[in-house]
N, C-alpha and C positions, 0 to 999 in steps of 0.2 A: 475397527475403524478409528482413524486419527481423531482426537478431540480438538476441535478448533476453538480458538479464544472466543469467538462470537456465540458459540453453542449456549453458554449460560444465559446470555442476554436475550437470546431467541426463546429459550425455554421459559424465562421469566415473562417475556411478552405473551407467550401462549397461556399463561395462567392468570394474567391480570385482565380486567374488563374495560378500563378507561380508554384504551387505544386498541382498536380491533383491526387495524391494518399495519402492515410492515412491508418494506420494500428492501430487498438485498440485491445490490449491484456489485459487479466485479467482472473481470475478464472472463472469457470462455475457459472452461476447463479447471478453474480454480477451486471447485468443489460446492458450488451454490446448491445444486440440486441435491447432492448427497447430504449435505448439511441440513437443508430444509426437511427432507423426508425422514432423517434420523431424529431431529429435534421435535418434529411434529407429525408422528406416524399415523395419527388419527385423521389427519386432513387429506381430502382427496387431492390427487395430483393430476395437473392438466398441462400437457406439453403443446404450447401454441406455435411451436415450429412445425407441427404436423399440419399440412394444407387442409385436411378435412376438418380438423378442430377449428382451425383458423376460420374457415367459412361458416362453421356452426355459430361461432361467437359473433360474427358480423351481423348475423340475423336474429339472434335471440334477444327477447325483450327483458327489461329490468325485472319484472315480477317473476318471470320464468327463471331467470338466472339466480335470483336470491333464494328460490324455492329448491332449485336443482343443485345449487353449490352453496350450501350454508357455511361450509369451511373448506377452503381450497388453497392449495399451493399453485400459483399460475406462473408457469415457466415461460420465458421469452415474451414477457408481457408487452413489450414495446411493438411487437409484431401486429397487435390488434388494437388500433386507436380507439375503437368503440368500447374496449374493455374497461377503460378507466371510468366511464360514466356508469357502467354496470356495477363495478365495485363500490362506487359512491352511493348508488341506489341501495345495494345490499347492506351497507353500513348505516345509512341514514334511515332506512325504513324498517330495520330489525333492531333487537337488542342483543342478539347473540351471534350473528354472522361474522366470521373472521376470514381474512384474506392476507396471504403472503404472496407478493409479487417478486419474481426474480427477472433479472435482465442484465445483459452485458453491454448495451449501448447506452451509456449514461445520458448523453445529450437528448436522445429520443425518449427515454423513460422519465427522467426527471422534468423534462418539459411538459409531459402529459400530467405529472403530479401536480405541478404548479397550476395548471388549468383546472384540474377536477378534484384533486384529493388533498389540497393544502390544509393542514391542520388535522387531518384524519389519519395520517400514517407516520410511523417512524421510518427513517432511512438508515440502513447499515451498509457498510462496504466490506467486501470479502476480497482479500488479496492472496496471491500465492502463499505457501506456508512460510511463516516466520521461523527462524532457527529454533526457538523454544517449542514451537509447535511440533517439531520432529521428535521431541524428547518424550519419555514416558510421562503421560498425564498432562502434557502441554502447560508447564508452569508459567505462571506470570513472571516476566524477566526482571533482572535486577534493576535495570534502568527505570522500569515502571515504578518500582518500590522507591527509587530515588525521588521521583516526581511525588508520589504519595507523601513521602516525608517532608518535602519542600512545601506541599499544600498545608501540612500540619505544623510548619515551622520547627520540624525536628531535625537534628543532625543526621547525616547518612549512616547506614549500617557500616560497622567496621568489620571487614572480611579478614580473618586470620590467615596466615600463610597456609595452614593445614586445610581450612575450608577451601581456599583457592585451589590448592593442589587437587582436593576431592572433585570439584567442579570441573577442572581441566581434564583429569583423568577420565571422568565419566562422560565428557561431551566432546572431547577434541576430535575424535574420529568423525562424528556427525557433522561438526562444523566444517571440517575439511571437505566433506561431501557436499555440504551446503555451498561452499565457495566454489566447488567445481561445476556443480549442476543447477544451482538455483532451488527454487521451491515449488515447481508445479507438482501437485499431489500425485499424479500418475506414477512418478518415479519411485514412490514409496511402495508400489506394488511389486517391485523387484526385478525390472528388466535389466538386462546386461547393458554395459556401457555402449556397445555399438547400437543396441536396439534403442536406447534412450536418445542418443544423438539423432537417429532416424525419426523418432516421435517428435522431437523439437523441430526438425526440419519440415515435417509435415504440418505441425501446428502452425508455424509461420506461413507456410504456403496456402493453408485452407482458412483457418480461423481468422487471422489477421486480415487476409484479403476479404473474407466474407463480411466481417465487421465493417471494413471500409466502404464496401458497397452499400451496407445498411445506413451508415452515417453520411456518406457524401454522394452517393449515386455516381461513382466514378467508374467508367468503362475501361479507360486505358490506364492500367495499373503500373506500367513501366516507369513514369516519373516518380510515383509514389515509392516504388521499390527502391529507386536510387536514393531518394531523400531518406527513406527508413534506414538504409545501410549507413548513410552518412551520420545520421543521428546516433546510431549505435556506436560508431567510432568515436563520436564526440561525448559520449556518456561521461558525466562528471566535470563538464566544461561549461563556461559561460556561453549562453545561447546568443549567437549573432545571426539574426535572420538574413542579413544581406549576404554574409559569407555563405550560409547554407544554401540560399537561392542560387548564388553564382556557381557553387560547385555541383549543384544538382541539375542545373540548367533550367530552372523554373523561375517564375516571378516571385518577389518577395512575398506578396499576398498568398500565393499558392504554398510557399514554404511555411508561412504562419498557419495556414489551414491545415496542412499535413501534421504539423506539430500539435495543433489543437485536437486533431482526430485521434492521434496516438494517446494524448493525455486523457481524452474523454473515453477511450476504450481501455483505460487502466494499464497501458503499456509503459508509460513514462510518468516521471514527477517533474513538474516544472517548479522549482524551488525559488521563491521570491526572496529578495534581499530583506535584512533586518531594516526597520524603519521605526523612528520614535512616533511620528505621525505621517500621513500620506504625502505631506508637503516637504518632509525632512528625510527623505531616503538618503542613505550615505552613498549608494551606487544602484543604479536602476536595473541593471541586467540580471535576468533570472539565470539559474543554473539548471541544466537538464540531465536527468538520470533515467536510465532504463531500470524498470522495477525488477525484472528477473534476469539474473546474469546468464542463465542458460539460453534464453531467448536472445540476449545481447551477443552471446558467443556465436550463435548460428548466423545472426544478421552481419556481424562484423568479421566472421571467420577467425576470431581470436581465441582458439581452442587451447593453445599451449600456454601454461603458466597463468600468471595473474598480473595485470598492470595496476598501478596505483589508482587510476581512474576507475577500473572495475571494482576494486576494493571499496573505494569510496562510495561507489553506487549501491554496493551491497549494504554498507552501513546506512545510507540514505533510505533504502528500502526497509531495512529493519526498523528504523525509527518512525517511518510513516506507518507501518503496520501496527507497532506498539501504540502510537498515539491514537489511531483510528479505534483500536479495541478498547484501550483503558483510560486514555487522557485526551479526548477530542477537543477540550478547551485549551490545550496548550498549542502554540504556533511553532511550526518548524520552519527555519529560514536559514540563510547563510549571511555572512557579514563580509563586506568588502568596501573599505574606505577609499576616498579619492587620493589619499597619500599612500596607498598600497598595503594597508593592513588587511589580512585576510583571515577569517576563521571559517572552517568548513561547515560547522552546523551550530546553530543556536536554538534551543528550545526555550520558548518565552511564554510566561503567564504572569500578567500583572507586573509586579516588580521583581520577579524571580526568573532565573534563567540557569540553564545547563549549557556550557560551551564545550564543544567536542572537536578536537583535532584528530584526523585519521592518518595513520602511518602504517604502510604495509611493509613491516619489518619485524624480525624476531627480537630486536633490542630497540629500546628508546633511550634518549639522552636528554639532559636539561634543555638543550638548544631547541628540541622538538616542541617544547612548551613555551617558546619565546613569545609566540603571537597571542598567548592567553594572558599575559601579565597585566596589560593595562585596559582590560576589557571594561572594568566598571567606569573608567574615566571616559572611554569612547562611547559606551552605550547609554550611560546614566542609570543602569541597573544596579541597585545596592547589594543585591544577593545572587552570586553566580557560583555554581559548582563547576569545576573545570577538570576535564579528563582528556587524555591522549589515548585513543583506542588502537591497540596494535596486536601483533600476532605472537607475542611471547607468552610466557606461562606463569608470570608472577605480577603482582601489583608493585609499582615503584613510585616513590615520592620524588617527582622531578623538580618541582620548585615549590615555594610556599603556596599552599592551596591548590596545587595541581598534581593529580595521580596519573600515572601511566597504568592502563588496565587491559588485561587480555580481552579480546573481542568475544570469545567464547564465554567469559565470565560476565562481561557488560551486558550481553544479550541472553545469558543463561539464567538459571533458576535464582530468583530473588528469595527474600526472607520469607514471604508469604507461601513459598513452595516448601517450606520446612528445611 
């Protein structure tokens, strides 16, 4: 079984006694059930998607629940509204009961948490495989090490040309597969290309529509499908609800709702712009990214090659997964000033930042780093590490303080991986 980045934190939760509830959310088929059962094999597993089990939990009382299920993984927890009060009872009236709740509908699940379980549970998010999770032992990525060092006021690790060649040689094939297919874990079981494409088509046709029915109670899915396709085609772009609504033939509010549903079901990232304070945003429009490029390819029919926007979306998803697993205190945003300066990604924490430009090319040049030059002046941040992530095989010094770095190195094994 693949070792997921979240496994260590879940195993740690399972041994401590101060917090006896945990919620793991994420899209369908990203591996929540597999991870929960592997990390906590001693806990009973209950699938609440089963109608019979569903009915049982609607009728059971708190005392009976606590006695019958002292330790349990409760899958599709949002399906049974009464469950959250039962879990609260089990935690509050015993000293040893432990519960892990799994769910794919964030809005339904976390709404119930706020009502019943606030302060009693930790919340974790599981995404499709990050690139490094496809590698042996799922190493912590190099960019996570960069943030570690920034937090400790240390200089970044210096990667020698030899080390870079070793990383590229060991990981480039898997990186290319990641670019082509995305990170849904089922592909690691070895289906042929034609079979995997069919799997993705079925995923879009069944799971996404099923989630939408859970979230929005929508019976006519045709307008949503149209909007979903347009969103996939716009991945990596500024989100304009009016244009999206016009092209999809729906109202602006409906377009907003559909975007929100995709975000809450872990299919997209709505990336907010950088701001010093809420009143001082440099540009207000968010950028929208599909989290998984395989699903994006199915929805957009963009199977051949790779566009710059697809590549930028893959980088956005890698950053999101890394921050969720290792550095949730860091903020991921984009920069766009009113006078036209754009930077693809900023990772910000306190007065420190990492600025990232993305270039889908085998070579980079000093002009590719031009937008990173005056960032300290624009953002007011005194400490900024600056990188241009690209598809080459070597690290290049592009300008003072700006490195061009291969994507498979940037998201590949860091120092902590040995």
